[in-house]
N, CA, C and O of each residue as an XYZ file, in Angstrom:
580
protein
N       0.544     -1.050     -0.129
C       0.028      0.145     -0.045
C       0.683      1.151      0.155
O       0.219      2.197     -0.297
N       1.981      1.198      0.895
C       2.674      2.359      0.669
C       3.613      2.908     -0.309
O       3.969      4.075     -0.468
N       4.044      1.535     -1.114
C       4.577      1.771     -2.465
C       3.651      2.320     -3.387
O       3.975      3.400     -3.880
N       2.591      1.828     -3.725
C       1.537      2.317     -4.836
C       1.131      3.710     -4.062
O       0.865      4.648     -4.813
N       1.062      3.922     -2.829
C       0.765      5.642     -2.631
C       1.941      6.676     -2.928
O       1.762      7.849     -3.255
N       3.154      6.059     -2.764
C       4.111      6.935     -3.128
C       4.385      7.135     -4.530
O       4.884      8.175     -4.961
N       4.001      5.960     -5.381
C       4.030      6.119     -6.966
C       2.914      7.161     -7.409
O       3.029      7.843     -8.428
N       1.752      7.226     -6.493
C       0.613      8.019     -6.832
C       0.982      9.329     -6.765
O       0.585     10.198     -7.541
N       2.004      9.547     -5.524
C       2.072     10.983     -5.508
C       3.356     11.614     -6.239
O       3.428     12.811     -6.515
N       4.369     10.669     -6.522
C       5.153     11.073     -7.474
C       4.960     11.051     -9.028
O       5.445     11.912     -9.762
N       4.242     10.037     -9.448
C       3.691      9.952    -10.815
C       2.256      9.699    -11.061
O       1.865      8.684    -11.638
N       1.402     10.713    -10.580
C       0.062     10.587    -10.628
C      -0.649     10.281    -12.157
O      -1.759      9.783    -12.344
N       0.201     10.673    -13.053
C      -0.215     10.797    -14.668
C       0.069      9.440    -15.237
O      -0.299      9.228    -16.393
N       0.831      8.262    -14.401
C       1.168      7.143    -14.787
C       0.324      6.195    -14.001
O       0.513      5.009    -14.269
N      -0.433      6.426    -13.223
C      -1.285      5.614    -12.381
C      -2.697      5.869    -12.681
O      -3.191      6.968    -12.428
N      -3.461      4.795    -13.274
C      -4.887      5.102    -13.759
C      -5.687      4.595    -12.576
O      -6.829      5.041    -12.467
N      -5.279      3.781    -11.727
C      -6.205      3.296    -10.786
C      -5.309      2.440     -9.697
O      -4.586      1.493    -10.009
N      -5.481      2.920     -8.435
C      -4.696      2.357     -7.265
C      -5.667      1.235     -6.799
O      -6.839      1.528     -7.037
N      -5.483     -0.035     -6.167
C      -6.252     -0.766     -5.794
C      -5.654     -1.342     -4.619
O      -4.682     -2.095     -4.690
N      -6.235     -0.993     -3.489
C      -5.340     -1.473     -2.137
C      -6.478     -2.735     -1.773
O      -7.706     -2.676     -1.821
N      -5.705     -3.741     -1.441
C      -6.230     -5.019     -0.783
C      -5.900     -5.212      0.793
O      -4.956     -5.896      1.189
N      -6.693     -4.600      1.541
C      -6.397     -4.415      2.838
C      -4.952     -4.344      3.263
O      -4.322     -5.122      3.980
N      -4.506     -3.055      2.562
C      -3.299     -2.445      2.599
C      -3.581     -1.275      3.166
O      -4.653     -0.671      3.185
N      -2.297     -0.926      3.739
C      -2.021      0.851      4.389
C      -2.315      1.381      3.139
O      -1.756      1.020      2.104
N      -3.294      2.341      3.223
C      -3.466      3.598      2.560
C      -3.378      4.868      3.175
O      -4.380      5.316      3.732
N      -2.383      5.474      3.155
C      -2.222      6.584      3.650
C      -2.777      7.948      2.488
O      -2.895      7.855      1.267
N      -3.023      9.080      3.303
C      -3.705     10.010      2.368
C      -3.290     11.538      2.941
O      -2.604     11.685      3.952
N      -3.784     12.587      2.180
C      -3.520     14.018      2.555
C      -3.806     14.065      3.933
O      -2.999     14.650      4.655
N      -4.994     13.459      4.517
C      -5.280     13.827      5.890
C      -5.290     12.477      6.839
O      -5.832     12.356      7.938
N      -4.711     11.724      6.270
C      -4.246     10.386      7.042
C      -3.019      9.863      6.947
O      -2.981      8.700      6.546
N      -1.637     10.577      7.293
C      -0.182     10.242      7.128
C      -0.023      8.593      7.655
O      -0.735      7.981      8.451
N       1.066      8.178      6.973
C       1.554      6.634      7.514
C       1.708      6.562      8.853
O       1.349      5.600      9.531
N       2.380      7.827      9.383
C       2.752      7.640     10.915
C       1.553      7.339     11.872
O       1.665      6.819     12.982
N       0.563      7.681     11.368
C      -0.646      7.575     12.057
C      -1.232      6.113     11.861
O      -1.641      5.481     12.835
N      -1.260      5.614     10.630
C      -1.773      4.253     10.355
C      -0.543      3.284     10.747
O      -0.804      2.084     10.831
N       0.652      3.674     10.971
C       1.455      2.578     11.580
C       1.419      2.626     12.974
O       1.921      1.646     13.525
N       0.927      3.567     13.751
C       0.740      3.389     15.131
C      -0.543      2.586     15.441
O      -0.659      1.971     16.500
N      -1.491      2.606     14.503
C      -2.713      1.940     14.538
C      -2.500      0.306     14.181
O      -3.128     -0.575     14.768
N      -1.570      0.061     13.186
C      -1.505     -1.500     12.754
C      -0.137     -1.827     12.830
O       0.120     -3.029     12.764
N       0.926     -0.933     12.969
C       2.150     -1.702     13.162
C       2.789     -1.205     14.756
O       3.973     -1.329     15.071
N       2.014     -0.789     15.394
C       2.491      0.006     16.811
C       2.808     -0.937     17.892
O       3.595     -0.673     18.800
N       1.979     -2.382     17.730
C       2.719     -3.328     18.701
C       3.171     -4.608     17.601
O       3.136     -5.791     17.940
N       3.516     -4.229     16.497
C       4.293     -5.246     15.699
C       5.408     -5.720     16.376
O       5.558     -6.940     16.305
N       6.116     -5.187     16.922
C       7.402     -5.713     17.590
C       7.096     -6.381     18.845
O       8.065     -6.934     19.365
N       5.735     -6.485     19.598
C       5.444     -7.094     20.499
C       4.527     -8.535     20.202
O       4.195     -9.398     21.013
N       4.291     -8.461     18.925
C       3.410     -9.330     18.532
C       4.175    -10.793     18.129
O       4.939    -10.703     17.168
N       4.066    -11.980     18.690
C       4.725    -12.879     18.201
C       6.073    -13.006     18.603
O       6.661    -12.914     19.680
N       6.483    -13.305     17.123
C       8.113    -13.440     16.996
C       8.698    -12.406     16.121
O       9.787    -12.589     15.578
N       7.693    -10.822     15.896
C       8.126     -9.798     15.041
C       9.485     -9.406     15.717
O       9.869     -9.770     16.829
N      10.206     -8.503     14.731
C      11.366     -7.795     15.527
C      11.216     -6.386     15.031
O      10.731     -6.219     13.912
N      11.531     -5.511     15.649
C      11.719     -3.919     15.517
C      13.448     -3.895     15.530
O      14.085     -4.756     16.138
N      14.096     -2.783     14.769
C      15.272     -2.698     14.530
C      15.670     -1.066     15.004
O      15.253     -0.067     14.417
N      16.473     -1.062     16.072
C      16.605      0.465     16.310
C      18.347      0.939     15.958
O      19.264      1.126     16.757
N      18.337      1.024     14.546
C      19.704      1.335     14.116
C      20.200      2.869     14.475
O      21.312      3.318     14.194
N      19.187      3.549     15.124
C      19.730      4.969     15.731
C      19.746      4.796     17.303
O      19.753      5.773     18.053
N      19.752      3.510     17.743
C      19.947      3.632     19.266
C      18.861      3.345     19.821
O      17.901      3.686     19.130
N      18.495      2.682     21.134
C      17.411      2.128     21.751
C      16.576      3.249     22.152
O      15.374      3.001     22.246
N      17.014      4.574     22.437
C      16.358      5.522     22.838
C      15.716      6.457     21.761
O      15.232      7.558     22.024
N      15.770      5.858     20.443
C      14.915      6.536     19.387
C      14.151      5.369     18.754
O      14.302      4.158     18.915
N      13.283      6.059     17.984
C      12.096      5.367     17.451
C      12.880      4.208     16.460
O      13.989      4.419     15.968
N      12.084      2.922     16.257
C      12.692      1.985     15.387
C      12.638      2.577     14.016
O      11.851      3.428     13.602
N      13.807      1.862     13.258
C      14.325      2.255     11.977
C      13.579      1.303     10.806
O      13.387      1.636      9.637
N      13.206      0.015     11.448
C      12.688     -0.845     10.438
C      12.142     -1.945     11.366
O      12.307     -1.997     12.585
N      11.387     -2.916     10.506
C      10.713     -4.138     11.262
C      10.722     -5.213     10.279
O      10.728     -5.043      9.060
N      10.722     -6.711     11.096
C      10.604     -7.809     10.099
C       9.652     -8.604     10.930
O       9.566     -8.581     12.158
N       8.805     -9.458      9.914
C       7.627    -10.209     10.316
C       8.525    -11.426     10.723
O       9.480    -11.752     10.017
N       8.193    -12.110     11.904
C       8.625    -13.371     12.328
C       8.065    -14.548     11.610
O       7.021    -14.395     10.975
N       8.751    -15.897     11.652
C       7.964    -16.967     11.111
C       6.487    -17.412     11.572
O       5.673    -17.917     10.799
N       6.233    -17.137     13.036
C       5.256    -17.424     13.480
C       4.089    -16.583     13.000
O       3.016    -17.049     12.617
N       4.465    -15.053     13.069
C       3.495    -14.173     12.513
C       3.228    -14.330     11.123
O       2.049    -14.227     10.781
N       4.139    -14.572     10.204
C       3.767    -14.869      8.926
C       2.742    -16.117      8.848
O       1.663    -15.997      8.266
N       3.090    -17.163      9.388
C       2.357    -18.340      9.413
C       0.961    -18.195      9.679
O       0.055    -18.430      8.879
N       0.808    -17.659     11.251
C      -0.339    -17.843     11.817
C      -1.203    -16.507     11.636
O      -2.342    -16.556     12.099
N      -0.725    -15.111     10.909
C      -1.560    -14.101     10.895
C      -1.640    -13.763      9.312
O      -2.720    -13.567      8.753
N      -0.498    -13.718      8.700
C      -0.442    -13.283      7.248
C      -0.557    -14.476      6.299
O      -0.806    -14.153      5.137
N      -0.440    -15.679      6.521
C      -0.739    -16.736      5.660
C      -1.505    -17.849      6.223
O      -1.429    -19.008      5.815
N      -2.359    -17.378      7.327
C      -3.211    -18.717      8.198
C      -4.126    -19.617      7.249
O      -4.378    -20.789      7.529
N      -4.620    -18.955      6.063
C      -5.377    -19.658      4.862
C      -4.486    -20.288      3.927
O      -4.966    -21.139      3.178
N      -3.379    -20.032      3.857
C      -2.475    -20.642      2.682
C      -1.927    -22.022      3.237
O      -2.014    -22.455      4.386
N      -1.236    -22.703      1.925
C      -0.670    -23.857      2.408
C       0.561    -23.507      3.126
O       1.019    -22.366      3.166
N       1.205    -24.791      3.833
C       2.292    -24.377      4.593
C       3.658    -23.882      3.716
O       4.400    -23.020      4.189
N       3.938    -24.539      2.326
C       4.944    -24.040      1.587
C       4.751    -22.761      1.339
O       5.785    -22.096      1.297
N       3.529    -22.072      1.118
C       3.524    -20.496      0.592
C       4.053    -19.909      2.104
O       4.813    -18.962      1.904
N       3.899    -20.153      3.369
C       4.247    -19.588      4.437
C       5.810    -19.527      4.351
O       6.476    -18.499      4.466
N       6.265    -20.725      4.144
C       7.894    -21.294      4.258
C       8.483    -20.423      2.944
O       9.698    -20.241      3.027
N       8.003    -19.990      2.036
C       8.500    -19.327      0.860
C       8.543    -17.740      1.311
O       9.431    -16.955      0.980
N       7.300    -17.405      2.209
C       7.465    -15.832      2.542
C       8.510    -15.801      3.382
O       9.332    -14.895      3.255
N       8.670    -16.818      4.422
C       9.741    -16.572      5.329
C      11.121    -16.473      4.615
O      11.957    -15.702      5.084
N      11.338    -17.033      3.772
C      12.819    -17.159      3.053
C      12.620    -15.941      2.254
O      13.676    -15.502      1.797
N      11.626    -15.312      1.975
C      12.000    -13.896      1.188
C      11.564    -12.727      2.158
O      11.452    -11.582      1.722
N      11.355    -12.990      3.281
C      11.048    -11.928      4.258
C      12.455    -10.880      4.497
O      13.524    -11.341      4.898
N      12.303     -9.770      4.257
C      13.535     -8.836      4.597
C      13.052     -7.843      5.554
O      11.844     -7.825      5.790
N      13.921     -6.916      6.206
C      13.380     -5.854      6.921
C      12.627     -4.814      6.255
O      13.015     -4.356      5.180
N      11.664     -4.448      6.778
C      10.964     -3.221      6.309
C      11.406     -1.829      6.697
O      11.425     -1.567      7.900
N      11.723     -1.008      5.918
C      12.055      0.560      6.839
C      10.857      1.209      7.128
O       9.831      1.055      6.466
N      10.987      2.083      8.306
C       9.985      2.824      8.776
C      10.558      4.376      8.678
O      11.751      4.677      8.637
N       9.470      5.267      8.651
C       9.869      6.540      8.515
C      10.559      6.887      9.836
O       9.899      6.539     10.815
N      11.683      7.467     10.097
C      12.430      7.495     11.448
C      11.749      8.913     11.878
O      11.552      9.044     13.086
N      11.465      9.709     11.247
C      10.992     11.174     11.547
C      10.003     11.935     10.830
O      10.032     11.534      9.667
N       9.292     12.682     10.943
C       8.156     13.225      9.866
C       8.622     13.717      8.823
O       7.996     13.834      7.770
N      10.273     14.199      9.103
C      10.822     14.810      7.674
C      10.836     13.877      6.747
O      10.528     14.208      5.602
N      11.221     12.409      7.056
C      11.300     11.425      6.156
C       9.839     10.842      5.719
O       9.831      9.887      4.942
N       8.670     11.350      6.164
C       7.648     10.818      5.728
C       7.452     11.491      4.508
O       7.858     12.640      4.334
N       6.587     10.549      3.275
C       6.374     11.290      2.029
C       4.812     12.149      2.419
O       4.022     11.559      3.156
N       4.570     13.079      2.059
C       3.565     13.950      2.219
C       2.567     13.590      1.157
O       2.955     13.793      0.007
N       1.206     13.035      1.328
C       0.567     12.790      0.198
C      -0.584     14.163     -0.266
O      -1.575     14.317      0.449
N      -0.416     14.899     -1.215
C      -1.160     15.827     -1.585
C      -2.307     15.729     -2.504
O      -2.335     15.002     -3.497
N      -3.473     16.694     -2.012
C      -4.777     16.230     -2.848
C      -4.648     16.627     -4.353
O      -5.511     16.317     -5.175
N      -3.417     17.395     -4.695
C      -3.204     17.630     -6.164
C      -3.008     16.382     -6.832
O      -3.754     15.935     -7.704
N      -1.848     15.770     -6.334
C      -0.846     14.562     -6.916
C      -2.009     13.215     -6.544
O      -2.941     12.803     -7.235
N      -1.665     12.886     -5.573
C      -2.218     11.596     -4.774
C      -3.777     11.541     -4.816
O      -4.463     10.604     -5.223
N      -4.188     12.719     -4.318
C      -5.883     12.974     -4.631
C      -6.189     12.732     -6.016
O      -7.122     11.943     -6.167
N      -5.785     13.085     -6.842
C      -6.168     12.916     -8.295
C      -6.211     11.596     -9.062
O      -6.770     11.471    -10.152
N      -5.477     10.468     -8.304
C      -5.711      8.714     -8.852
C      -6.856      8.431     -8.186
O      -7.126      8.868     -7.068
N      -7.569      7.679     -8.866
C      -8.968      6.966     -8.496
C      -8.350      5.909     -7.747
O      -7.313      5.330     -8.073
N      -9.088      5.675     -6.660
C      -8.548      4.492     -5.615
C      -9.630      3.386     -5.553
O     -10.714      3.732     -6.023
N      -9.569      2.396     -5.173
C     -10.399      1.232     -4.796
C      -9.870      0.670     -3.674
O      -8.644      0.734     -3.586
N     -10.631     -0.010     -2.550
C     -10.038     -0.743     -1.646
C     -10.861     -1.828     -1.465
O     -12.075     -1.649     -1.374
N     -10.331     -3.038     -1.392
C     -11.021     -4.329     -1.037
C     -10.737     -4.414      0.362
O      -9.645     -4.176      0.878
N     -11.776     -4.766      0.941
C     -12.073     -4.980      2.510
C     -12.056     -6.408      2.812
O     -12.885     -7.131      2.260
N     -11.122     -6.938      3.705
C     -10.699     -8.448      3.905
C     -11.688     -8.582      5.312
O     -11.348     -7.895      6.275
N     -12.492     -9.161      5.399
C     -13.167     -9.389      6.764
C     -12.575    -10.105      7.601
O     -12.757     -9.873      8.796
N     -11.625    -11.266      7.145
C     -11.123    -11.842      8.236
C      -9.487    -11.472      8.206
O      -8.755    -12.393      8.567
N      -8.959    -10.446      7.885
C      -7.789    -10.133      7.902
C      -7.313     -9.857      9.264
O      -7.807     -8.942      9.922
N      -6.279    -10.685      9.762
C      -5.936    -10.503     11.210
C      -4.835     -9.397     11.270
O      -4.701     -8.782     12.328
N      -3.958     -9.078     10.093
C      -2.733     -7.975     10.268
C      -3.389     -6.677     10.221
O      -2.983     -5.809     10.993
N      -4.393     -6.412      9.384
C      -4.999     -5.044      9.435
C      -6.386     -5.230      9.616
O      -7.129     -5.576      8.698
N      -6.832     -4.966     11.004
C      -8.197     -5.347     11.477
C      -9.252     -4.479     10.555
O      -8.939     -3.378     10.101
N     -10.540     -5.096     10.326
C     -11.667     -4.360      9.632
C     -11.921     -3.048      9.919
O     -12.293     -2.246      9.062
N     -11.687     -2.687     11.449
C     -11.740     -1.358     11.716
C     -10.801     -0.168     11.348
O     -11.105      1.023     11.277
N      -9.692     -0.708     11.150
C      -8.746      0.157     10.438
C      -8.945      0.140      9.139
O      -8.940      1.217      8.543
N      -9.127     -0.875      8.549
C      -9.294     -0.742      7.004
C     -10.615      0.296      6.801
O     -10.612      1.162      5.926
N     -11.649      0.106      7.652
C     -12.776      1.236      7.448
C     -12.346      2.655      7.851
O     -12.980      3.578      7.339
N     -11.213      2.988      8.820
C     -10.861      3.914      8.807
C     -10.157      4.357      7.865
O     -10.467      5.489      7.494
N      -9.295      3.855      7.329
C      -8.562      4.363      5.969
C      -9.408      4.718      4.896
O      -9.118      5.668      4.169
N     -10.510      3.987      4.716
C     -11.630      4.134      3.571
C     -12.315      5.814      3.775
O     -12.502      6.696      2.937
N     -12.552      5.780      5.149
C     -13.170      7.133      5.731
C     -12.536      8.349      5.471
O     -13.051      9.415      5.135
N     -11.237      8.045      5.683
C     -10.052      8.951      5.695
C      -9.593      9.334      4.285
O      -8.805     10.266      4.124
N     -10.056      8.656      3.315
C      -9.810      8.785      1.930
C     -11.005      9.118      1.213
O     -11.519      8.119      0.710
N     -11.663     10.264      0.983
C     -13.005      9.911      0.139
C     -12.697      9.989     -1.136
O     -11.555     10.216     -1.538
N     -13.843      9.779     -1.977
C     -13.859      9.504     -3.328
C     -13.145      8.130     -3.592
O     -12.386      8.052     -4.558
N     -13.327      7.165     -2.871
C     -12.806      5.999     -3.139
C     -13.580      4.885     -3.468
O     -14.586      4.875     -2.759
N     -13.531      3.756     -4.393
C     -14.332      2.759     -4.749
C     -14.291      1.689     -3.439
O     -13.278      1.670     -2.739
N     -15.125      1.039     -3.217
C     -15.077      0.017     -2.226
C     -15.628     -1.344     -2.827
O     -16.693     -1.367     -3.443
N     -14.734     -2.656     -2.587
C     -15.310     -3.728     -2.725
C     -15.096     -4.787     -1.855
O     -15.692     -5.851     -2.021
């Protein structure tokens, strides 16, 4: 979700429709830092996920990685075990914005000009339905499936 959102802001003329499938969907009035507190806020304490503090333990985390248990029990709970095993092999630390200065700002003029659709997943354990609904509410003019 964050990658397509950044593409929408940087190259709005090249994205005709962005489809978010139970994904992080920031916007002009709903920055990633707010969503990350709701969705990733306790990712480091959930099962075997890890937060990395490359700037020291007294500073915000710089990246995180999903652990094998979290991948198999939360992200791939309905998938065959071999899919979860492959996801574990391919998993790499994901960067987090360290400060508001590093955070991409999504404008109404660019990001807001791209059509968006959001597919709500009722049984998603990683992004709860109420968080999905909140992102939709904060992003007006969005299609919903």
